[in-house]
N, C-alpha and C positions, 0 to 999 in steps of 0.2 A: 495250909495250902489254900490259895484263893482260886475261885472259879470264874471264868469269863466265857462268853460265847466266841468272841474273836479278840485276838491280841495282834496288834500291828507293831512291828519292830521298826522304829524310825518315825520321827515327827516332822519330816520335811514335806515338800509339796506332794510327793507320792503317798506317804503315809497318811497325811491329812485327807487327801482326796479319796483314798481307799476306805478309810474309816467312816467318812461322811456318807459315802455311797452305800456301805453296808448298813448303816443306820437307816438310811432312806429306804432300804429294801427290807426293813422289818426286824433287823437284828438288835436285840435289846442291850446286852452288856458288851460294850466295845471299849477296849483299853489300848492307848498308844503309849509305848515306852520310848522315851527320847533321852539320849545321853547328854545333850547340850542343856544349857540353862534356860533356853526358850525354844518354842516350836518355830518352824519355818525353814529350817535347814540353811543351805547356802544362799537362799534368796535374801536373807537378812543383810548380807554384805554386798549385794548386787544393787547398788543405788541408782544405776543407770536405767533408762526406760527401754521399751521395746518388748516387754512381757505382756502377754494377754491378748495379742492381736488376733489370734485364732480362736481362743476360747471365749474371752469376754468381748471381743470385737472393739476393744479400745486399748490405748497404750498405757501401760502401768510400769512403775518401778518394781524391782524385786520385792522389797518389803510390802508394797501395796498389794501385790499379787498374793503373797503369803498371808497377809492379814485377812483377805477375803475368805480364805479357807479356815483360818484360825477362828474367825467370827462364826463361820458355818458350823464348825465343830462345837463351839459353845452353844449354838442354837439347837443342835442335835443332841446336846448333853453327852458328847464323847469325853470319856475320862482320859486326861493326859498326865502322865507322870514324867516330870523333867529330872535332869541330873541322874538318870537311871541307866545303868550299863547292863545290857544283856550279856551274860556269860556263856550260856549255851541253852540248847533245847534238844528234845529227843523225839523219836517217832511216835511217842504217845502224846505229843504236844504239851509236854511239861517244860516250862521255861524257868530257868534260874537267872535272877537278876539281882543287882545290888545298887543301893543309893544311900545318900546321907539321911534323907527323910524317912525312908521306909526300911532301911537296913537290908538284910538278906531276904530275898523274896522267892517263893516257889509258887508258880501260877500255872494252873491247868486250864487249857483252852480247847474248844471244839475245832477251831481252825486258826491258822497263823498266816499273816501276810508279811513277807520280808520287804522292807522299804528302807534299807540302810544307806542308800545313795552310793557315792563313790569318793575316792581320794585321788590326790595328784601323785604322779610319778616324781620321785626325788632325784637328786644328783647321784645317789648311790644306785638307783635303779637303772640309770643309763651309763654309769661308770665313766664320768668325765675325769680325765687325769689332771694332775697339778696340785698346787698348794690348797690349804684348807682355811682360807681367811673368812672373816665375817663379810656379809654382803652378798652371799649366794643363797637365794631362797626361791620358793615356788611363787608363781603369780598369784595364786589364791591367798597365800600368806600375806603377800604385799597388799592385796585387796583388803584383807581384814585390818591390817595396820592403818592404812590410809582412810578407809571408809568408816570403820567402827571405832578406832582408837585415836584418830586424828594425828597419826605419826607418819612422817615421810621416811621411806625406806632407803632413799639415796638421791643423788643429784645428777649423776651421769649414768644412764641405764643402758644395758644391752639385754635384749630379750632373746632367749633361745627357744625356738618352737613358735608356730603360728596358730596355736589353739585359740579358741575364742576368748578365754580368760586373759591370756597374754596380750591379745590384740586390744581388748577393752582396757587393760591396765596401761598399755602404751599411751592411749588417749588420756586416761585419767591422770597419769603422772605428768604428761605434757601440760595439761590444764593446771596442774599444781606448780608448774615452773621448772620441772626437771628437764634435762636434755636427754631425750631418747635417741641414742646414736643409731641403732639399727635393730631390726627384727631378723633373726637368723633362722632359716628353716632347712632341715636336712633333706626333705623331699623336693622334687622338682615342681611341686605345686603347694599351695597353701592348705593348711589343715583347719582353717576357720571358715565361717560363713562369708560369702561374697560381700554382703552388706557391711560386715565388720572390717574387711580389708579396705573398703572404700572409706567408711566413716572414721575409722580409727588410725589408719596409716596414711592413705593418700591425702585425706583432708588436712593432715598435720605434717606432711612432707617427711614422713618417717620411712626410710628405705627398707624394702623387704628383700633380703638376700637369699634366693632359693638355691638349693643344692650346695649349702654351706653348713658347717657345724663348728662347735667350739672344741678345739683340740688341746687347749691348755688354759689353766687358771693360775694367775700370778698375783701374789700378795702375801705380806707377812702377817700383819694384824687385820687390816682391812683390804678388800679387793683393790688391786691397782690397775690391772689390765687383763683382758682375755685375748687369746690367740684363736682366730677362726681360719678355717681352711675350706677350699672347695672339695667336693666329694665326687667320686666317679659313679658310674651306673650301678655299681655294687654298694654304694653309700660308704665307701672307704675314702679317707682323706688323701688328697693328692699332694705329694711332697713338692715344695717350691711355690705353693699357692698361699702360704701363711700371711695373714694380715693381723697386726696388733691393734687392738682398740682399747684406748685408755678409758677406764670406767671405775666407778666405786660400787656398782651393784649389777649382779647378773640375775635376771628373773628366768625361771624355768617354766615353760608352758609346753610340756612334752607328753601330754596325754593323761588320761584318767583311768583308774582301775576300780571296778565295782568292789564294794566292801563285803566280801563273801567268806570271811574266815569261819564264822559259825555255820555257814551253809555247807562248806566243805567238811567240817568236823562231824556233822550229823550224817554225812554220806549222800547228800543230794548231788545228782549228776550235774557237772559244770561243763559248759561249752568253752573249749579252749580258744575260740575266736572272739566271742563276746566277753569272756571272763565272767559271765553270769550263768545262772542256772538254765538248763534246758527247760522250756515251758511248752505246755499244750495251748490249744486255742483259747482257753479261758484263763491263762496265766498260772495254771497249776503246775507245780514242779514235779519231779519224779517221786516225791514223797506225798502220799495221800493227804489231802487237806492242808497242804502248805503251798502258798502262792507267792509269787515274786512280781514286783512291778517297779517301774522307774529306772533310775540309773544303776540300781543293784542288779538289774536284769541285763540291760545293755545301755551304753552311754547315749543319751539323747542330745539333739541340738537345741530343741525348744522345750520349755517347761509346759507349754500348752499340750504337747503330745504326751508328756509324762502324766498330766492330769487325766487325759482320756484313757490311757492304758491302765492307770491306777483305779479309775472308776470301774473299769471292766473287772479288775481283780476283786474289788469290793463287792460287786454284784455276784461274781462267781463264788466268792466265799460265803455269801448269804445263801445261795442255792445249795452249796455243799452242806451248810449247817442245817438247812431245812430238808435235806435228803432228796433234793430234786436233781437227779442225774440218771443216766442210762448206763447200766452195767454192760450190756451187749453193744460193743462199739467197734467200728472199723477205724483203725488208726492209719493215717497217711503221713509219711515223712516229707517234710519240705527240705529239699537239698539245694546246695549251692551249685549252680551250673557255671558255664564259662563267664568269667569277668565279675562274679559275685563273691563278696568276702563273707557275709553272714546273712542269715534271715532270722526273724523272730515273729511268731513262734516257730519252733522247729518241728512240731508235730501237731496234727489235727485229728481229733476224734469226731468224725463226721456227724454222728447221731446227736452229739452234745452241742453242736454248733448253733449259733444264731443264724438268721437268714443270710448274713454275709460276714466276712472276716477280713480285717485289714492286716496285711503282712508287711512288716518293716524290713528293709534290707539296705546294705551298703555295697557300693561297687568297689573294685580294686584299684581303678585308675581314672584319671580325668579323661573324658571322651566327649566328642561332639557328634550329634546326629546318630544316635544309637536306637536299637530296637530292643525293648525288654519283652521277654516272652515267658510264659508258664506252660510247660509241657509235661505229659506223663512219660512213663518209661518207654512207651511205644512210639513216642514222638508226636502224639496228638496234641495240638495247640489248644489250651484252655482259654488263654487270653494273650493278647499281644498289643503293644502300643509303642509309639515313637517318643523319644525324648531329645530335645535339641542340645542339652548339656547335662552331664552327670559328673560328680566328683565324690571321692571318698569322704570328704568333710561334710557332705550334705546327705542326710538320711532320706531315702526314698520309700515310698509305700505303694502297694498295689492292693486292690480290693477284689476278692473272689466270692462268689455266692455259694450257698450250700448246694444248689443244683449242679454247679460246675464241679464241685468235689465228688458228688454222687456219680458223675459221669466217668470218674477215674476207675479204670479196670484193674490197676495194680496198686501197690501200697506206697508208691513214691511219686512225687512231682518235683520238677526242677525249675528254678528261676534262673534265667540266663540273660546275658547281654551280648549283642553282636552289632557290628558296624552297619549303619544304614546306608542308603544310597546317597 
């Protein structure tokens, strides 16, 4: 059995930032376990720019952003084991992993940070009917083929879903000479960032068909065409609205799922809305000494926010290892009020808080001129502000101080959205 102060599961942007921050805060033996052949995670295949504007105050590509933290990890002497698959861990923080280089490993740690990222939903996850030809793949897979292997995935492309990866691949494939026929979105609004709608679709004259979905896939060996239909308010296809689109490739950009299989197996509480672990103000999960950060906790829009959240997890793990915590704590639940889909963190231990806390949340619908408010159970307003525009595709955040939480007389607060004047 090997012994480490901290083991980070996942060597993407979240894991790298968390490990470096723990080292920065005095933790000696830090190990990252990464199942891929190189660190950096999904950023390695994201060769477009736009990363780092918030954190580094400059525009970087995905690999450039990842390399900054890979270099920092080397500077801090963080140990990284690649091609290593974590099989399971338990509440005693004993991790079982396997790799070609190290074989079967049993590692005991004082604390664990979960940073496994997320995966894409597949055709099976959304149950598209029809034939099973080649040419149906996720947008992330297409991105890997084009950007990392230099392979074109098709010539006539239809994209289902308007997630950011799908939008970015619409532009990327258009630049490589493919004909991107349309981007088809089930919802009445886009699920990507506004800047990607403009830069990836509008600038390339690629139509976005809202309130539509794919209702049939046709092809023997290779995809020949897809059938799309309008959907009603209940997102059910409307008969008689079918349109046939001839294509050889269908890309799926229909959402991301946090990679939490080992999290569930060990019994950590999972939020059914985020599909990630319930976390406290310091990113600690329901299991003592186990923290979660990045897309394994909830799916982020920007890697810059992943970095900030992961650094918090790294600092918190360092405090836990060094025994800096308050056992007598007042716990306040952060609940979804009207119009709010989820919040992270879900619970706050007031005595263990820093001077202020950033709370991330997503709204349920696209709205203009709204008021976001934080209230306690008695209706007392802790904070309130106006937003000219909100959408489920764009994560929002609100900052509350420790003093504001100390004013709460009950054990619940609510974040809500209502229409402004």
